[in-house]
N, C-alpha and C positions, 0 to 999 in steps of 0.2 A: 345358612346352608346346613351346618352340622346338626342343628336341632331337628330339621326335617329328615336328615339322613338317619339320625339316631331313632326317631319315631318310626320310620319305615322299617329299619332293621329290627327293632324290638317287637314290632307287630308282624314280622315275616312278610312285609309288603314288597315283594320283588317288583311288581309293576311300578310302584312309586319310586323305588330305587332306580329302575331303568329310566324313568322320566327325569329324575334329578341328574342322572349320568348324562343323558342327552342334552340337558340344559347347560351343563358344564362344557360339553364338547362344542356346543353352539357359541358359548361365550369365548372359548379358546380360539375358535376360528374367526370370530368377529373382532376380538380385542388383542389377540396374539399374546395373551399372558399365559406363561407356561403353567402357572399354579392351577388354572382351570383344567388343563390337560391332566395334571397329576391328580386333581380332585376326581376327575371322571374315572381314572384307573382305580383310585381308592374305593369309590362307590361300587364299581364292578367287582372288586375283591370282596366287599361285604355281601353283595348279592351271591357271589360264588360260595361264600361261607354258609349261606342259607340253603343253596341248591348246587351241589357238586356236578349236576348234569349240565349246567350252563357252560357256554363256550367261553374259553379264555384265549386271548391273543398273545402269543409269545412276544410280539413287538411291544405290547404294553408292559409286560413283566420286565423285559430287558430295559425299557426306558425308565421305569421306576427304579429298578435296581441300580442302574448307572447314575441316576440323580442322587440317590441316597448315598452311594459310595463317594460322591463328590462333596457331600455336606461337611463343612468344617465347623460351623457353629450350629449345633442342634438347639433349636428353639421349640416353642410349643407346637408350631405348625408341623415341623419335621417329625417330632415325636408322635403327633396325632396321625400324620400321613403313614408313618411306618406301622404304628400300632394297629391301625384299621386295615392294613394291607397284608398282614402276616400270612393270611391263608393262601396267597399266591406266590410267596417268596420262597426260594430254596432255604433249607434249614441252615446251610452254611452262612447265608446272608443274614438270617435272623440272629444267629449267634454273634456274628461280627458286629452288626449294628447295635445290638443290645449292649455288648461290651464297650463300644464306642460311647454310647449314651452314659453308661456307668462311670466312665472316666471323667465325665463332666457333671457329676451329680450335684456338686456344690452350687453350680450355676443355676440349677432348676429348683432346688429344694427350698429356696427362699420364697417362692411363689406357690401358694397352696394348690392351684389348679395344675401347675406343672408337676408338683410333687405327686399328686394323685395319679396323674397320667403316667408318670414315670414308673410308679409301683405297679400299675395295672399292665403296662407293657412288659415288665419283668415277670409278672405272674403268667401272662400269656406265653412268654418265652419259655418258662418252665414247662408249661403244657406241651408246647411243640417239641421241646427236647425229650420229654417223656415219650411222646408219640413217635418220635423218630429214633428211639432207642439210643439216646445220648445221655446216659445217667450221670456221667462226670460233669457235663455241661449243665445239666439240671441242678446238680448239687452246687455248682459255682454260683448260679443265679439265686438259689434258695438262700445261701449264706449271705449274698449281697443284699437281698431283699430284707433279710432278718436285721442286718446292720442298720439299714435305713429306717425300718419300722421301729427299732429300739429308740430312736430319737423323736418319734412322732406317736404320741399316745392317742390321737384322735382318729386314726385310720382303722376303725374297727372292722369293717368289711374286708379290707385288705389283709388284716391279721388273721381273720378266720379263714380266708381263702388260702393264705400261705400255710396255715396249720394243716389244712386239708391236703394241699399238694405235697407238703413234707411227708405226710402219711403215705400218699401214693408213691412217692419216691422210695420210702422204706420198703413198701410192698414189692416193687419191681426190683429192688436190690437184694431181695431174699430175706428181709426182716419183716415178714408179714404180720406177725403177732403185734409188734409195736406199731407198725403202720396202720393196721386196721383200727386200733384203739385211737390213734391220733386223728384219722379221717372221720371216724364216727363221732369223736368229740366235737369236731368242727360242724358236722351235720346237726348235732343236737343243739348247737348254738343257733344255727339257721332256723331250726324248728322252733326254738324258744322265741325267736324274733318274728315268727309267723310267715316266713318266706317259703311257702309250700312248694312252689315251682323249683326253687333252688335245692330244696331237700330232695325232691324226686330226681332231679337231674344228677345231683352229686351221688345219690345212692346207686343209681344205674351205673354211673361211671366207676364207682368203687367196686361194685360186683363184677364188672367186666375185667378190672385189673386183678381182682382176686383170682378169677378163673384163669386168666392169662398167666399169672404167677404160679398157680398150682400146676398148669400144664407145662410151663417152662422149667419148673423145679419140682418134679414129682418126688414124693418121699420114697 
């Protein structure tokens, strides 16, 4: 399922995401396994992330939120479900769930795919904190991600992304000169690796944050 979902998302194929969502709803109704219901909500969240004009159902958001609040043992499935559904969750829930996952880092970091998923969830959490004007929470997760990445030298993409976001945090916190240097350093690494789409997207976001910072903190 996730391979098809990932391919559809990366190719902006909302029609395929809708088809996969309906298949999960069908399985849920046929087999009465709640995981299919949560999968369908996750897929709709990814579609919404691609197109904010799509309709969301509060019932779905509430159902997913309540399920995640009840999770005691966060495994790969729960982290994946949460990480892919962030676009429809309240920022308070995102911060709460990310902190809960962090409290159990040791449990996940032994398995590489769990470790990578955990870090990417934290990176996304930082983005949502920045976008929701929660700089103190963003800093909390930046520091937490740095500590985890210090122990893992093989997560190059994640380290570059964290460098970039740390720069963005500096910019919105009033330290633009340092922040711009940090974010541009990360972009240069992406460019050296030949990831042109990433370079373009991150340059656009950086310019937007610089403009916002200059507007919010005029000389």
